[in-house]
N, C-alpha and C positions, 0 to 999 in steps of 0.2 A: 359324724353324721349319725345321731341316734335314730334307729328305726325300730318301730314295734314289729314284732314278728306276726305277719298275717299273710295268708295264702290268697292271692288275687288272680292266679292263673291255674289252669289244670296241668300245666307242664312246667316250663322253665322261666325263671325270672332272673335277669342279669342287669347289673349296673356297669356301664362302661365309661371310662374317662378318656377324653380326647383333649388335645391342645386347643387353644382358642382359635386355631386355624383349621381344626377338624382332624388333625393327625392323631393316629392311635398312639398312646403312650406305651413305651416298651422298655426293655432292659437298659438301653443307653441312658434314658432319662432318670433311672433310679439306681445307677451305679451297679446294676446287676443283682441288687439285693433280692428282688422278687420278680420273676418273669411272668407277670400278670397284667393284662390290660382291661380285664373285666372281673366282676365278682358276683356270685349269685347262689341260688339254692343248691347247685350241684357241687359247690365248694365245701370244704370241711370247716364251716363257720362255727364259732364258739359262742354259745348263748350265755347271758348273765344268769345269775341264780333265780331272778324273777321271771325268766323267759324272754326278756327283751334282748335286742341285738344292737350292737354298736359296730358300724363299719367305719374304719378310719380311712378317710380320703385325704391324703397328704403326701408331701414329697419325701419325707423322712420316715423311717420305720418307727412305729409306735412302741417298739420293744419286742423282744423275742416271744413274750407271752401273749402278744396281740397280733403278731404277723399273719395269722390265719384270717383275720378280719381286716386286713390292710389292702386297700386299693391304691396303688401308687398314682400320684398325680403331680403335675409340675408345680413348682413353687409359686409361679405367677398365675395368670388367668387360665382357666380350663372349663370344659363343658362336661356335663354328665348326661348320659342317655339311659333311660330305663326301658328295658325290653321285656315284654311279657308274651310268651308263646301260648296259644290256646287260652286267651284271657277269659275270665269269668264275665258274667253279665254286668256286674258292677263296674268293672274296668271299661267295658265297651260303652255303656250308657252314661258314664260320667258320675256315677254314685260314689266311686272310690277315687280319692286323691292320694298321690304318693306323699309319704311323710316329708316334712320340710328339711332342707339341709341346714344344720345348725353349727356355727363355728364354736368349737370348744375352747375353753381358756388354755 
């Protein structure tokens, strides 16, 4: 899921993955590889050289060099929730849209 780095809140931004039934994804679904059910601006995310950010939302690790940007998700259907605490005006009035989720090859 390629995301351009942009600040749309004055505080915390988080993306959370849940199963298609709404259950939080946890250690048991990812074989204990990463104990994370959400990822956001408070995590130690690694930016690309051009300043862009890729968050890997998938069931298997993208590799040790990309685990900081990995949000574990089930292999099947799942839901994503974007949370913004203290959103900016653009987020509140609809001038800002979240980046699209893109399936990578």
